[in-house]
N, C-alpha and C positions, 0 to 999 in steps of 0.2 A: 577672528574676523566677526565684524557686526552683522549679526542677522537681520533681513529684511522684514518690514510689515507690510502686508497687503490688505488693503481694504476693499470691499466690494460692497457698493450702495445701490448698483442696478442689477437688473435680472441677468444672470449669467449661468453658464454650463462649465463645471471644472471636472476635469477628467485628468488621468495619467497616461504619459507615453514616454518612453525612454528615460524615466526618473526626472521627467519635465511635467510641471503643473501646466496642463493646456487650458487655456482661457477662452472660450466662444460666447458669442452674443446671440442669444435667440433670434432676435429680431433680423439677424443677418443669415442665421442658420435656416430660418423657416421662410426667408424670402425666395420664392422659386424663380422670380425673374432675374436674379443675380447669377452670373455664370461661376462655376465652381472655383475657378483661379482666384476670383475676388473674394470667395468665402473662405479660401485657404490663406489668402494674405491678411484676412481680418482676425486671424488666430493669433493669440499672443502666448509664449511659453516662458516659464520661470524654472530654473533650477531649484528642485526640491529641498536640496541641500543649503540653498542660501536664505531659506526662509524660517523667521523665528516666531512669527505671530501672523495670523490669518483672521480678518474680522469679516463675518458674513453678516451684512445689514440688509437684507430684502428677503421678502417671502417668495420670490420667484428664481431663486438661487437653486441650482440643483449641482450636488457634488457626489461624485461615484465613491464607491466603498474602496477602490483601489487607491483613489486620490488621498482619501482619509488616512488609510493605513500607512501610506509613504510618508505623509506629513507627521504622523505620530511617531513613526519609526525614527523619524529624523529630529524628535523633540521640539516639534512645533506646536505652539498653543492654538487651538482653534476656538475663536469666540463667536458665538451667535447672539443677535440682537433681537429685541422685542419691537412691538408696533411703534414704540416711542424712539427707536433706534438707540435704546440704552443696552449696553450688554446684559445679557440675562443668562447666558450657558458658557462654560469653559470645558473643553475637552484636552486631556492630557495624557501621554503614554502611561501604561501600567508601570513599565520600569524604564530607567534611563541611565543605569550605571551597570557595570559588569560585576560588581561586589554588592549587589542590590540587599541580599539576604544579611550579610554581614552588617551592613549600615543600618539596616531596619532595627537589628537586635541592638546595636549600640545606642540608637536613638531610644529605643523603648526602654533601655535599661539606665537612661540619664536620670540622676537623682533629683528630688525637689530642690535641694540648697542649690545645685548646679543650675537648673531651671530659673530659681528666682534671681540668681547672679547675672544670667544672661538676659533676664528681663530688665534687670536695674541697668545694664549697659545699653540696652535697646532704648529705654526711655531717656536716659542721660543724653544719647546722640540725637534723638529726635529733638528734644527741647533746645539743645545747642544749634541744631540746624533751623529750627523754627525761630530762634533769636538772630540767626544769620539772614533769614528772609526778612524779618522785620527790619533789620539794620539797612539792607539792600532797598527795599521798597518805600520805608518810611523815612530813612535817613537819619533815624534816631536809634541810640544804643537802648538796649532794654536788660539794664543789669539785673532786674528782677528775675528773668528767665534763666540767666547763668547762674544764680544764686539757687533758684529752684532745682535746676539740673545737678547741681553739687549735693543738693539735700536728698536726692533720691537714694532711697535704701534697698536693700536687697527685696526683691519682689515688689517695690513700690507700694508698701502698705500704706502710706500717708496720701496715695493717689495724686502725687505732683503732677502726672500727666494730665489729669482733668483741670488742675488749677492753672497749669501753663497755657492748656488750651483755650480756656475761658477768656484770658487776657490776650492771647495770641490772636483769636478770630476778631474780637473787639477792637484791636488796635490795627490789625492788617486792613479791614475794611471799615475804618473809623468813619468815613464820609458817606457809607451806606446805611441809611437809616433802617433800624430794626433788623440787621443782618445777624443771623446766628447759623451755625454750622449746623444743617438738617437735610436730609436726604430728600425731604418733601418741601424744602424751604425755597426762599427766593432765589433768583441768580445772583451770583454765579455758582449757586449749589449745584446746578445742573452740569457745569462744566466740571466741578470737583468730583462729581458722581462719576462721569465718563471717564476722566482721567485716572480715577483711583481704580476702576475696573481695569483698565489697560495695564496700569502698575502691578495690580494683583495677578494678572495672568503672566506677566513677566517673571515676578517672584515665584510663582507657583511652578513655572516652567523650569527656573533655576534650582528649585529645591528637588524636583524630578530628577534633573539632569545631574546633581550631585548625590543621588541615591538615597534621598530622605523622603517621609511621608508627609506631604503637606497637610494631612487632617490632624495630626498630633501637635498641638501647640506647646510653646513654653509657659504661655499665659493664657490666652483664649482657649476656651474649652466648650463652647456651645455645641450641644449634643446634635444639632441639626446643620452645623457649618463643616462643610467638607474640607475647608482650606484654613484652618485655625493657624496652623504655622506659617502660612502665606501672609495672614493678616498681622501676625507678630512681626516677621521680618520686614515686611514693607514700611513699618512706623516710621523709622528714620529717612525713608525714602519719600515719604509724602510731602515735605516740604519743597521738593524739587518739582512736584506737580502744582503744588501751591503758588511758587514762584512764577510758573508758565501761565496759569490761570489768572494770576493777578495783572501779569502783562497784556493778556487778551482782554480783561475786564477795562484796563486804563485805554486800550485801543478802540473797544467796541461799544462802551457804556455800560450802564448797569441793567439794561434789558437785553443783554446779550444772550443769544440761543445757539443751539446746536446746528450751525449752518455747515454746509460743505466745508467752508474754509476754516472755521473752528475745528470741525473734527480732523481735518488734515493737520492743524497745528498740534492738537492732543496726540494724534497718532506719531508725532516726532519723539513722544517720551523715551522710546527705547534709545535714541541717539542723543539724548540731552547730555551735555557734558558734565561730569562730575568729578571731584577729587577723592581718589580712594589710594591709600598707601603713598602718598605723597606725590601722585602721579594723576594725571588728567586721562579721562578714559570715558566712552560712552555709557551710559546707565546701565545697559543690559550687560555689557562686560563686567561691569562693577557687581551686580547682582550675582554673577557667577562666582566672583571672588567671595561674596558675602555668603553665599551658601556654601561654598567649598570649605569657608573657616568655620563655619557652624558645625558642620560635620566633624571638623577636626576638634572642636570643643567637646562634642559627644564622645570621640575616641580618647580624649585626653591628650592630644597633642598641642592644643592651645588653650589658652585660659579666656580669652577675648574673641568676640565675633569682630570681624573687620567690616567697618560701615563707612560710608562715603561722608563727605562734608564740604562745604561751599569753600 
């Protein structure tokens, strides 16, 4: 079953009752002129087990320790946002699998050649998915992208990823003067930042559920990054976010900002339809298959990570 994403952009009081997330509005709770019956009717409850991602985007949100504990015990990713409404924090459970210790040891024991091969597969799929996005959005085939994907060697020592990225962004937003992919750059970089943050949380959640450490990457190894493996595994998924952002850019124009409607569209990322193992499935379910296959690569059961494609 696909887990739900909840977004809170207004003041709210979140608590736990009978395995349900109870949502109350402070303006209703603190209004002494309203009868208790109306206050009770204003409460909304959501089954904790149905939630996969919860986004907190208001400084006046209060959440109880019991609610946080229940969310984390059910492998829900809890995202907090800054004053600019950009995701700034991610809370995940410390354990998400019954054989956690065994899986940690197998991940830690992964050889360098294996990690280089897994990175090669990851970049090849990312570039091929980027080529598919260009074909869909620009109606033109980018044969060079497929050539670069085939030329990726173990560990990508030639940095084909960067070469493909430079061509990809220049071609995807060719009509947007001066566009480069930069966190602080012009729109729709703001949408890409937001979408990637949601995607990162989904992938990190999937890794924890599969009993893996999101910190220890197969390629990324920044000492200050707690989610190196999530950043690795999300690479082939980024083009699905890119396609969504491109559609929003075409709909709202080059000065698109993070409005309520835009955020609602980006929060649909977990339910985006992707093709994996020759079947159509929501992105969040696909991530679970990808992270499960990654563990099997570490354990020696598989030789390839299962990634989605268009």
